C-alpha positions as a printed NumPy array, in Angstrom:
array([[  0.   ,   0.   ,   0.   ],
       [  1.36 ,   3.368,  -1.055],
       [  2.106,   5.805,   1.742],
       [  1.691,   9.572,   1.583],
       [  5.396,   9.967,   0.817],
       [  5.159,   7.409,  -1.983],
       [  2.224,   9.251,  -3.505],
       [  4.09 ,  12.542,  -3.213],
       [  7.124,  11.043,  -4.945],
       [  4.899,   9.758,  -7.762],
       [  3.247,  13.192,  -8.025],
       [  6.647,  14.839,  -8.415],
       [  7.607,  12.359, -11.124],
       [  4.274,  12.997, -12.85 ],
       [  4.894,  16.762, -12.672],
       [  8.316,  16.328, -14.31 ],
       [  6.863,  14.137, -17.056],
       [  4.027,  16.588, -17.732],
       [  6.523,  19.466, -17.932],
       [  8.14 ,  17.736, -20.91 ],
       [  4.868,  17.246, -22.779],
       [  3.153,  20.571, -22.052],
       [  6.002,  22.696, -23.378],
       [  7.342,  23.849, -20.005],
       [ 10.601,  22.069, -20.783],
       [ 12.215,  21.353, -24.143],
       [ 13.303,  18.073, -25.669],
       [ 16.873,  19.008, -24.762],
       [ 15.896,  18.526, -21.111],
       [ 14.521,  15.048, -21.696],
       [ 17.687,  13.191, -20.644],
       [ 18.011,  15.152, -17.393],
       [ 14.337,  14.677, -16.538],
       [ 14.545,  10.941, -17.227],
       [ 17.526,  10.687, -14.889],
       [ 15.667,  12.651, -12.211],
       [ 12.594,  10.418, -12.479],
       [ 14.694,   7.289, -12.151],
       [ 16.559,   8.662,  -9.114],
       [ 13.325,   9.581,  -7.326],
       [ 11.721,   6.233,  -8.161],
       [ 14.759,   4.31 ,  -6.945],
       [ 15.122,   6.365,  -3.736],
       [ 11.44 ,   6.072,  -2.747],
       [ 11.049,   2.572,  -4.203],
       [  8.118,   3.445,  -6.449],
       [  7.318,   2.441, -10.024],
       [  6.287,   5.501, -11.989],
       [  5.501,   3.359, -15.047],
       [  2.855,   1.415, -13.096],
       [ -0.582,   1.809, -14.676],
       [ -2.326,   1.963, -11.278],
       [ -4.499,   5.114, -11.097],
       [ -2.708,   8.015,  -9.429],
       [ -4.218,  10.86 ,  -7.392],
       [ -7.065,  12.624,  -9.15 ],
       [ -5.318,  15.976,  -8.868],
       [ -1.827,  16.737, -10.049],
       [  0.843,  18.266,  -7.851],
       [  0.572,  21.518,  -9.771],
       [ -3.19 ,  21.703,  -9.147],
       [ -2.76 ,  20.995,  -5.425],
       [ -0.134,  23.719,  -5.115],
       [ -2.358,  26.15 ,  -6.983],
       [ -5.15 ,  25.57 ,  -4.403],
       [ -2.652,  26.03 ,  -1.577],
       [ -1.517,  29.402,  -2.939],
       [ -5.128,  30.603,  -3.117],
       [ -5.906,  29.516,   0.436],
       [ -2.762,  30.636,   2.251],
       [ -3.712,  34.308,   2.018],
       [ -7.223,  33.689,   3.353],
       [ -6.553,  31.302,   6.246],
       [ -6.45 ,  33.108,   9.594],
       [ -3.134,  32.615,  11.337],
       [ -3.138,  30.642,  14.56 ],
       [ -0.892,  31.272,  17.548],
       [  2.751,  31.152,  16.524],
       [  1.971,  30.7  ,  12.805],
       [  1.535,  32.907,   9.767],
       [ -1.189,  32.735,   7.137],
       [  0.598,  29.822,   5.443],
       [  0.55 ,  27.837,   8.665],
       [  4.293,  28.269,   9.081],
       [  5.785,  28.742,  12.535],
       [  6.995,  32.218,  13.343],
       [  9.304,  33.586,  15.994],
       [  7.47 ,  34.653,  19.122],
       [  6.799,  38.347,  19.287],
       [  9.133,  40.279,  21.578],
       [  7.246,  41.346,  24.635],
       [  7.187,  45.11 ,  24.869],
       [  8.822,  46.417,  28.017],
       [  6.73 ,  48.885,  29.97 ],
       [  8.101,  52.095,  31.416],
       [  7.687,  50.682,  34.912],
       [  9.794,  47.664,  33.957],
       [ 12.465,  49.87 ,  32.414],
       [ 12.607,  51.898,  35.607],
       [ 12.89 ,  48.752,  37.705],
       [ 15.7  ,  47.379,  35.51 ],
       [ 17.594,  50.675,  35.698],
       [ 17.28 ,  50.606,  39.475],
       [ 18.744,  47.118,  39.578],
       [ 21.582,  48.229,  37.33 ],
       [ 22.338,  51.153,  39.677],
       [ 22.446,  48.756,  42.619],
       [ 24.81 ,  46.578,  40.649],
       [ 27.053,  49.581,  39.959],
       [ 27.099,  50.412,  43.665],
       [ 28.116,  46.862,  44.502],
       [ 30.893,  47.084,  41.905],
       [ 32.2  ,  50.254,  43.57 ],
       [ 32.413,  48.305,  46.838],
       [ 34.123,  45.401,  45.003],
       [ 31.232,  43.154,  45.984],
       [ 31.258,  41.387,  42.636],
       [ 28.889,  38.471,  43.374],
       [ 26.204,  40.952,  44.481],
       [ 26.81 ,  43.089,  41.407],
       [ 26.433,  40.049,  39.159],
       [ 23.152,  39.192,  40.896],
       [ 21.704,  42.683,  40.359],
       [ 22.752,  42.779,  36.687],
       [ 21.238,  39.32 ,  36.17 ],
       [ 17.932,  40.507,  37.632],
       [ 17.981,  43.514,  35.311],
       [ 18.603,  41.21 ,  32.351],
       [ 15.663,  39.044,  33.392],
       [ 13.454,  42.082,  32.838],
       [ 15.156,  43.301,  29.65 ],
       [ 16.992,  40.356,  28.061],
       [ 19.813,  41.192,  25.666],
       [ 20.361,  44.716,  26.971],
       [ 23.915,  45.561,  25.867],
       [ 24.627,  47.807,  28.862],
       [ 23.502,  45.236,  31.433],
       [ 25.469,  42.508,  29.659],
       [ 28.581,  44.643,  29.444],
       [ 28.362,  45.591,  33.12 ],
       [ 27.95 ,  41.983,  34.142],
       [ 30.947,  41.089,  31.949],
       [ 32.995,  43.634,  33.918],
       [ 31.855,  42.041,  37.187],
       [ 32.77 ,  38.586,  35.919],
       [ 36.22 ,  39.823,  34.862],
       [ 36.775,  41.343,  38.293],
       [ 35.789,  37.966,  39.775],
       [ 38.361,  36.225,  37.489],
       [ 35.548,  34.359,  35.723],
       [ 36.864,  35.272,  32.297],
       [ 34.876,  32.664,  30.373],
       [ 31.582,  34.144,  31.597],
       [ 32.94 ,  37.634,  30.965],
       [ 33.726,  36.748,  27.367],
       [ 30.275,  35.222,  26.827],
       [ 28.503,  38.323,  28.179],
       [ 30.75 ,  40.698,  26.241],
       [ 30.174,  38.794,  22.992],
       [ 26.423,  38.916,  23.599],
       [ 26.664,  42.652,  24.312],
       [ 28.449,  43.528,  21.058],
       [ 26.105,  41.24 ,  19.124],
       [ 23.129,  43.091,  20.627],
       [ 24.57 ,  46.571,  20.053],
       [ 27.967,  46.849,  18.367],
       [ 27.935,  50.623,  18.819],
       [ 28.099,  50.256,  22.614],
       [ 31.885,  50.398,  22.724],
       [ 32.314,  49.343,  26.356],
       [ 31.21 ,  45.911,  25.22 ],
       [ 34.223,  45.737,  22.871],
       [ 36.548,  46.901,  25.636],
       [ 35.262,  44.202,  28.015],
       [ 35.519,  41.6  ,  25.268],
       [ 39.127,  42.603,  24.593],
       [ 39.967,  42.292,  28.294],
       [ 38.287,  38.898,  28.674],
       [ 39.944,  37.433,  25.6  ],
       [ 43.351,  38.726,  26.676],
       [ 42.916,  37.161,  30.117],
       [ 42.072,  33.843,  28.435],
       [ 45.271,  33.972,  26.38 ],
       [ 43.588,  34.932,  23.103],
       [ 45.809,  37.891,  22.25 ],
       [ 44.747,  38.01 ,  18.587],
       [ 41.057,  37.912,  19.521],
       [ 41.685,  40.649,  22.071],
       [ 43.407,  42.773,  19.432],
       [ 40.422,  42.339,  17.108],
       [ 37.973,  43.376,  19.836],
       [ 39.9  ,  46.521,  20.721],
       [ 40.225,  47.328,  17.022],
       [ 36.437,  47.139,  16.621],
       [ 36.008,  49.316,  19.685],
       [ 38.316,  51.979,  18.253],
       [ 36.417,  51.833,  14.959],
       [ 33.047,  52.402,  16.617],
       [ 34.371,  55.097,  18.962],
       [ 35.762,  57.08 ,  16.05 ],
       [ 38.419,  59.808,  16.137],
       [ 41.14 ,  57.245,  16.757],
       [ 39.483,  55.788,  19.848],
       [ 39.67 ,  56.65 ,  23.534],
       [ 42.898,  56.449,  25.531],
       [ 41.662,  53.379,  27.4  ],
       [ 40.732,  51.576,  24.194],
       [ 44.04 ,  52.477,  22.539],
       [ 45.968,  51.295,  25.589],
       [ 44.2  ,  47.932,  25.473],
       [ 44.885,  47.713,  21.746],
       [ 48.607,  48.424,  22.166],
       [ 48.91 ,  45.898,  25.002],
       [ 47.269,  43.188,  22.905],
       [ 49.349,  44.153,  19.857],
       [ 52.572,  43.852,  21.857],
       [ 51.534,  40.434,  23.155],
       [ 50.752,  39.211,  19.636],
       [ 54.187,  40.399,  18.49 ],
       [ 55.859,  38.59 ,  21.409],
       [ 54.05 ,  35.349,  20.585],
       [ 54.968,  35.578,  16.913],
       [ 58.602,  36.31 ,  17.81 ],
       [ 58.618,  33.303,  20.141],
       [ 57.323,  31.049,  17.377],
       [ 60.026,  32.384,  15.055],
       [ 62.725,  31.675,  17.656],
       [ 61.435,  28.139,  18.157],
       [ 61.591,  27.52 ,  14.415],
       [ 65.137,  28.871,  14.276],
       [ 66.282,  26.642,  17.154],
       [ 64.671,  23.616,  15.524],
       [ 66.396,  24.421,  12.231],
       [ 69.775,  24.737,  13.921],
       [ 69.211,  21.468,  15.741],
       [ 68.336,  19.706,  12.516],
       [ 71.269,  21.068,  10.483],
       [ 74.054,  21.456,  13.029],
       [ 76.68 ,  18.777,  13.671],
       [ 76.614,  15.199,  12.494],
       [ 73.854,  12.665,  12.103],
       [ 71.244,  12.746,  14.839],
       [ 72.143,  16.285,  15.993],
       [ 75.661,  15.347,  17.159],
       [ 77.584,  18.515,  18.037],
       [ 80.686,  19.524,  16.126],
       [ 83.394,  17.372,  17.701],
       [ 86.097,  19.453,  16.018],
       [ 84.934,  22.444,  18.069],
       [ 85.089,  20.348,  21.214],
       [ 88.579,  19.169,  20.275],
       [ 89.835,  22.706,  19.699],
       [ 88.359,  23.776,  23.025],
       [ 90.415,  21.091,  24.796],
       [ 93.566,  22.011,  23.   ],
       [ 94.062,  20.515,  19.56 ],
       [ 92.95 ,  18.228,  16.798],
       [ 93.97 ,  14.642,  16.056],
       [ 94.785,  11.686,  18.234],
       [ 98.234,  10.541,  19.242],
       [100.531,  13.544,  19.579],
       [ 98.207,  15.6  ,  21.764],
       [ 94.857,  17.311,  21.525],
       [ 91.684,  15.323,  20.942],
       [ 92.18 ,  11.595,  21.759],
       [ 90.863,   8.675,  19.771],
       [ 87.042,   9.036,  19.687],
       [ 86.491,   5.333,  20.266],
       [ 88.385,   5.528,  23.546],
       [ 86.759,   8.813,  24.444],
       [ 83.186,   7.621,  23.935],
       [ 83.853,   4.432,  25.931],
       [ 83.966,   6.613,  29.041],
       [ 80.409,   6.43 ,  30.498],
       [ 80.358,  10.005,  31.82 ],
       [ 81.59 ,  11.506,  28.556],
       [ 79.13 ,   9.362,  26.602],
       [ 76.333,  10.687,  28.815],
       [ 77.393,  14.266,  28.187],
       [ 77.566,  13.636,  24.436],
       [ 74.062,  12.151,  24.521],
       [ 72.749,  15.265,  26.267],
       [ 74.432,  17.42 ,  23.633],
       [ 72.82 ,  15.383,  20.876],
       [ 69.413,  16.035,  22.385],
       [ 70.113,  19.745,  22.944],
       [ 72.546,  21.389,  20.486],
       [ 72.126,  24.697,  22.335],
       [ 74.058,  23.192,  25.251],
       [ 77.265,  23.641,  23.192],
       [ 76.917,  27.395,  23.64 ],
       [ 76.778,  26.906,  27.397],
       [ 79.914,  24.745,  27.278],
       [ 81.833,  27.295,  25.217],
       [ 80.868,  30.097,  27.6  ],
       [ 81.688,  28.16 ,  30.815],
       [ 84.644,  29.987,  32.507],
       [ 85.829,  26.808,  34.253],
       [ 86.052,  24.945,  30.981],
       [ 87.855,  27.857,  29.355],
       [ 90.384,  27.821,  32.157],
       [ 90.886,  24.081,  31.717],
       [ 91.257,  24.487,  27.958],
       [ 94.028,  27.036,  28.485],
       [ 95.765,  24.732,  30.962],
       [ 95.582,  21.719,  28.626],
       [ 96.345,  23.557,  25.391],
       [ 99.303,  22.402,  23.287],
       [100.799,  18.949,  22.502],
       [101.223,  15.757,  24.45 ],
       [ 98.78 ,  13.116,  25.431],
       [ 99.129,  13.005,  29.179],
       [ 97.892,  15.321,  31.868],
       [101.403,  16.57 ,  32.625],
       [102.676,  17.393,  29.172],
       [ 99.742,  19.514,  27.933],
       [ 97.003,  18.435,  25.534],
       [ 94.024,  16.366,  26.618],
       [ 94.06 ,  15.604,  30.382],
       [ 93.327,  12.263,  31.959],
       [ 89.585,  11.656,  31.366],
       [ 88.888,  10.285,  34.827],
       [ 90.334,  13.451,  36.359],
       [ 88.499,  15.638,  33.892],
       [ 85.116,  13.992,  34.505],
       [ 85.471,  14.246,  38.269],
       [ 85.186,  18.013,  37.967],
       [ 81.605,  18.925,  39.11 ],
       [ 81.145,  21.647,  36.495],
       [ 81.582,  19.065,  33.738],
       [ 79.957,  16.081,  35.389],
       [ 76.689,  18.017,  35.793],
       [ 76.369,  18.509,  32.016]])
């Protein structure tokens, strides 16, 4: 048994077919219409070629009746003449209610002056219950939330305030403050920028100060990201495979180059020392540590003492490793 949706699908297919025969569409559209009919039939599992009698009225006739009636049917509650749902009408605020809301706002302002922020929030909330969406009440409550360190609520109220009335510039100022406190420096900068735009004449001193503070923070964050990228690039390109520091630099620091006659000893023997191997591993993980080594006064002093030829601790060159590694300033690296 065909359901209402099946009958509607068949009516749509019938309308498309009729549009080809009554001149609404041309023969050039025939292929597209055929494809559309097949897609609808397959999706709704109906057979539009079935000879079973269809509805007595076509879809076009039914819609024509609907158009005639929709302007004459009285609208019910929450609907228009077409029977469509409409947004509920905004209840008009009376003068007495406005006066009451203003009184609550004044009480909230007084509580703010006394730094009694929870009470201020309560009064502003009561005012908003009378006049929902009031930009001033929302902005004031945002200020109270910020003072209470509830920056998420402050941001929500400030965003609602500027959405309600973007020309009320205090809303932008409070939004900039809340976003900055939440670590959103770019969002804060945007809010202060909007505030300056709506204030005109270059903006107030307070708004410009907030803008400059946010701008400076954005610049600091971008500079930090740039520094991180530079450090990562140096770590990837400096030294040998796996970020190994330049051993030639280390050798020159300890007084020379090759093994044997003085200076840097055989690397195989050097790396077999557990403490030196540990230091080298730390350097591999942090190439910046080389700068700390090169600037260490104690190591510089030792390099001067061990500079020159010879392999032993007495004749210059590289000192005995066990003695060298027992020095606390090196062992801690």
